[in-house]
N, C-alpha and C positions, 0 to 999 in steps of 0.2 A: 571825050573818049581817051585822048592821049594822056590826060591827067590821071584817069582811073587806071589806065594801063601802067603808068609809071608807079602808081601806088602799089599795085599787085606785084610788079617786078621787085620793088623795094622790099616788100614783105617777104617774098620768096628768098631774096638774097639774104635778108636778116635771119630767116629761119635756117638757111643753109649754113651761114657763118656760125650760128649758135650750135647747130648740130655738129659741125666740124670741130668747134672748140670743145664741146662736151666729149666727143669721141677722143680727141687728142689728150684730154685730161685723164681719161681712164687708163689704168696700167695695162700694158700689153701682157698677154698670156706668157707664162714661163715655159720655155721649151728646153729640154735637156736630152742628151743622148747617153746610151749605155748599151750593155750586152745582157741578153737573157741568161739567167743562171738558174740552176735547179739545186735544191737541197739534196746533198748526197748522204747515203747511209752505208756504213761499212759493217758487214755482218760476218759472223764466223761461229765457231763452236767453243764453249767454255771448257769442253773436255778434249776435243781434238781426236786424233786417231788416224786410221787408214781410210781413205776415201773409197767408198763402194760404188756410188753412182753420181754422175753429173747430169742433171735433168734439164738444164737450160743452157743457152749460149749468149754471148755478148750481143746486145741489141734487142733481145727478146723483151716483150712487155709481160709483166707478171702481176698477178693479183695478190692482195693481202692474204697471208696464210699459205701461199703456194710453196711447196717444197722445192728447194733449189739444189741441194746437195745432200747426200746421205753418207754416213760412215758405217764401217763394220761394227755392228752392235752386239756381237756375241758375248763379250766380257761384261759389258754394261747390263745386258739382259740377265745374265747369270747372277750377277751381284744383286740386281733389283729383285729377282725371283726369290733369292735366299732371304733377303730382308723382309719381303712380303710374307713368306712362309713363317718366319720367326714371329712377326707381328700378329699374324692370325692365330698362331699357336698360343701365344700369351693372352690374346683377347678371348679365345674360346675356352681356355682352361684345359685341365687334364681329363683324359677319358676315365670312365668308371673303373675299368680294369686296372689302370695305372694307380688310381687312388687305393683300391683294395690291395694291390701289391705293396704299396708303400706302408699301409696299415699293418700288413702281415710281417713285413720286415721290422717294423717298430715293436710289434708284439714279441717277435723272436729275440730282439735285442734286449727287451725288458726282462724276459725270462733268464737270459744269460747273465744280466746284471744282478738279478735277484739271487741267482745261484752263487755267484762269486761273492756277493755281499753277505749272505746268510751262512755260507759254508755248507759242507756236506751234511746230509741227514744222518741221524744216528744209525738207522738201519743200513745205510751205505758203509758206515764205519765198522759196524758189526760184521757185515758181509766181507769187508776187506780183512778184518782180523781173522775170520774163519779161513779165508783163502791163505793167509800167512801161516796159520797153524797147519793146514794141509800141506803147504809147500815145505814147512819145516820137517814134518813127519816124513815126507818123501825124501828130503835131503838126508835125514838121519838113516833111513832104511837103505838108500842107495850107497851111502858112505860105508855102512856095515858090509854090504854085499861086496863093495870094491875091496875092502880090507881082506875079506875071506878069499876072494879070487886072487888078490895079490900074493897072499901067503901060499896058496896052492900053486900059483904060477912059479913062485920061487922054488917050490919043491918039484917042479916040472910035472905037476899033475894037470894044471890048466895051461893052455897055450898063451903065448904073449898076446895074440889077437883077442882072446877072451878077456884078458886083463885090461886091455885098452878099451874094449867095449864097456866093461863095467865102470871104468874110470870116466868115460864120456857120459854115461847115464848119471853118475854121481855129480859131476860138474854141472850138467844141465839142470838137475834138480836144485843144486845150490844157487844157480842163477835165478831160477824161478822164485826161490825163497827170498833172495835179496830184492827182486822186483816187487814182490808182494809186500815186503817190509817197507820199501820206499813209498808204495801207494798208500799203505795204512798211515804212515807218518804224514804224508801230504794231506790226507783227509782230516787227520786230527789237528794239524796246524791251521788248515784253511788256506785261502788264497792270499797272495801278497798284496799289500795296499796298492801298489801300482797297477796290479792286474784288476783289482776292484775299480780303481779310478778309470782305467782304460775302458772297462765294460760300461761304466756309467756314462762316459763321453759318447761311446757308440750308441747307447740307448737314447740319450738326449738328442743326438744328431739325427737318428732315425725317426724319432718322434717329431722333431721340427720339420723334417722332410715330408712326413705324412701329413702334418697340418698344412704345409705349403701346398701340397697336392690337393688337399681337400678345399682350402680356401681360394685357390687360384693365385695368379701372379698379382703383385702389388701394382697400384695405379701408376706409380712413377716408372716401373719397369715397362708397363704397356706404353706409357707416353714416350719413353726413350726408344722403344722399338718402332713406334709410329714415326717419330722424328727421323730415325735412321732410314725407314722405308721411304719417307717423303724426300729425303736427301738423295737416295739412290734413284728414286723415280725422276727427280729433277735432272740428275746426270744422264739418265736414260733418254730423256727428251732431247738432250743435246746431241743425239745421234743424227739429227736432221738440222740443216740450216734452212730457215723459213723466212720468206719475205715479210717484213713487218707492215708494209703498206704497198699500195698500188704504185709500181715503179717500172723503170727500164734498167736492164742489166748494162752497166757501163764498163766495168772491168772484171774479168774473171779468167785467170790463167792457171787452171788446175786440171788434173786428169785423174781418172780412176786409178787407184793404187798409190797415189801420193800420200806421204805421211805428213800430217799437219800437226803442228804444236798447239797446245791449248791457248785459248784467248787470242788467236791470230786471225785478223780479218782476211777473208779469202774472196769475198765478193763485194763490189761497190755498186750501189743502186742509186738511181736518180729518181726522186719522187715526182710523178707526173702532175700531181695537183699542188706542188709547192714550187711554182715558178715565180721569179722576181727579177727586177732590174734595179741596179744600184746607180743612182745619178748623183751629181754634185751641184748644189745650189749656192750661189754667192751669199755670203753671210748678210750682206745688206738687203737681200730679198727673202731671208729666212722667215720673216713675219708673214709672208704670203703662203706658207706651207704649214699644214696642220695634220695631225694623225687622223686617219679616217677620211681624208680628203680624196675625192674621186679624180681620176686622171684619164686621159686618152692615150692609147699606145698604138703606134704604127710601126710596122716591121718592113725592112727592105725586102725580105724574102716573100712577103705577102702584100704586094702593092694593092692599094684600093680598099683594104680592109682595116677597120679600126676596132681595137679591143679595149675593154674597160679595165681599169686598175684602181688601186686604192693605196694611199700612203700608209705603210705598215710600221715604219721605224724612222726616226730622225736621230742621227748621231748626237751625242752630247758634246763632242770635241770637234773643232774645226780642223781642216787639213790644208795642205799645199801652201803653208806660210813659212818661209825660211827663217824669218826673224820678226820680232815685234815691231809693228809700224803704228804710227799714230795719225798719219794724214788720212783724210777721207778718200783721196784718190787711190791710195794703196790698199785700203781695207777691202776693195772690191775683189782682190785676188784671194781673199780668205774664203775657203769653200767648206760647206757642211754636207756630209754624206746623207742621202735619203734613200730608203729602201722602199720600192714599189712592188706590191704583190699583185700578180696577174691571175685571176681565176680563169681557167681555160677548159671549158667542158668539151670543146670541139676536138682537142688533141692536135691542133695544127702547129702550135708554138713549140719550138724545140730549143733546148739549151744551146747557147752560142750564137743565136740570131742577133743581128744588130737592130736596135730599136730606138725610136724617138718617143719621148714622153712629153705630153702637153698638159700642164696643170691649169686649173681654172684661174680666171683673172684675179681672184682673191680667195683667200682661205675662208672656211666657214667662220662666220662671226666677224670678219674684217670689214671695216667701213670703207666704202668706195668714195 
């Protein structure tokens, strides 16, 4: 019995020594410390202006798409409405009454151009010649009358007033004769070349305008109007500052009535679902870290709770090395930054909390 007992004890001791040696040969888990950080977003308006409303405060949790700040939008709205009206006008075309009005103007311009191009009709010239003959006859008759009155006035038979009246009638008839002669001369000569050319230009311009009204605006004009409206509409949307993601208001020092310059960040947000810890791993142990590797995270502020994490980034350059060293003992001081992402659906983790990160004993694919 003693011999059997000794054999059992020896076997147990051998197994214990083997287990101890196997456990001692395994690499210890990597543990590093860091501080929880959150990705920040700085938002503002590309247009700027005078602040109308501030709808949130520092520390508030906001959802994606939530309005944070609004600006006075009266000028932006007026510009947008004007460009929209112009775009719709070009897209719909002209009204029937506008088209008919343009056609009538073209027809009137065509008639005026034909009149100046072809000259006066013969019957108009004949009528002007007859008017000149009548005016000439009146001028001769009134001149004879004035001569008789003037002679009698010199003989003190007619008064001076009668002579002046007769003279006025004669001069008026002479003026009518000259006007009739100029009119007949103008009709016989026709219009000047520059008058004909001017009438032709007015006709072709009116015709082109009528055709434009009838056919509608060109596609490129409509496209330009659409682009202008889209530009003004995009500027109009900048009247509001909107949260791009679920986050927490970190910094916001503005008040209604403040005048904000364009492209100036006015609110700083921290994304609630973008939490991470940056730790530093000795370069000699970097082979035990890989992208996608799962880790365990514990926080001083939440004792007894463990959170999962994953290696999201490994820096390409090492840090904390003041000079190049070659010895194995000094290479341990060369560190590589590693970024750990922490998915937190509970909302307990806050930026600034101290944390410890425990990596697995070996990276995925590493031989133990």
